[in-house]
N, C-alpha and C positions, 0 to 999 in steps of 0.2 A: 627241738633244734633251734638254735638262735640264728638269725639271718642278719645281714647288713641292713642298715637303715636305708630307706628309699630317699630319693632326691626330695620328694614332697615332704617327707618327715623332717629332713634337715632344714628345708626352707621354711617350714612352719615356725621354727625357732629363730628366724632372722631378727626379730625384735627383742628376743630374750635368750641370747646364745649361752648364757650361764646355765640355763635350764635344760639344754640339750643333753648333757651327760646324766642328769637326773632322770629324764625320760628314758634314755637308753638303758640305764640300770633297771628301771621298772620293767621295761619291755623284755629285757633279757631274763629277769627273774620269772616273769609270767610265762615266757616261751620255754623256760626250762621245766615248767610244770605241765603245760598243755600246748596243743597246737592253737596258736593265737594269730589272727590276721588283724590288719589295721586298715582303717579307712580315714584318709586325711581330708578334712573339710576346712573351710575358711576359719572357723572359730574353735574347732576341736579335732582331736584324733580319737577315733572310736576303736576300742579293743573288742574283738568279736570272736565268738565260737560260731555257732549257727546264728546267734543273735548278738546284739550289743550287750556287753556285761559291764563295761567300764569306759570312761571317757577321760581324756586329758585335755586341759585347756590352759591358756595363759590369761592373766588379768587383762580385761579390756576396759575396765574403769576402776577407779580407786574405791576401796571399801574401808571405811574408818576402822582402825585397829588391825587391819591386815597388812602384811609386809608389802613393800613396793614391787618386789619380784618373787614370783612363786609359780609352782605348778599346781593346778587344781585337779585333784584326782577325784572323779565322781564314779559312783557305782550304785547299782540297784539291788534292792532286797524286797522281800514280801512284807517286811515289818520295819519299824523305826528302830535303829540301833542307837543307843545312847552312849556317848563317850565324849570327854572333853576335847579329844582330837578332831571330832567332827565339827567343822565350822558351821554347817547348816544342813538341814534335812527338809525335804519337801515331799508331799504325797500328790503326784500329778494324777494318779488314778487310784481307785480303791485297791488295797493290798499291793501297792507298788510305791516304794519309798526310794527316793534318790538322795544319796548322802554325798557331801562334798568335804574333802580333806585337803588342807593346805600343806604342801611339801616345799621346803626351801632348799633342802640338801639331800643327797643320796642316802645318808645314814638314817634318815627318817623312814626309809623303805624297809621297815622292820617286820618281824613275824606277825605282829598284830595286824598291821595294814595288809600284809599278804594273805592272812587268814580271811580278812573281810573280802578281799578280791577273789579269793578261792570260793567263798560262799556265794558271791555274786556270779561267778562263773557257773557254779552248779545250779543256781536259781535260773539263770538264762537258759541253760541246757534243758531245763524242765518245761520251758514254754511250749 
């Protein structure tokens, strides 16, 4: 079931209001599949089941070659996923890879990205 955005979620996008509809579309798609809760922090919004499985953040510094305004969708898996869509991947712990995908518009929230988030959701449930 989809819910209305919280005030904290809306305020998170004060510096990038064009990214709010993109975030809302992502959240609605994930909530249509699973019970998802959110935790809003200063630099990111965490999507959770029992554990964090994905994060959404806004650019806080310029990265050469990246757009000026975007939503960074990050998710965790037990392995490194290779795709040209993945802007970067890091392994903060053994068998824990965090992947970052740049999203600039809602139509980039396609089945490929949703499948990755689904996999991250299931990976987090198994922790």
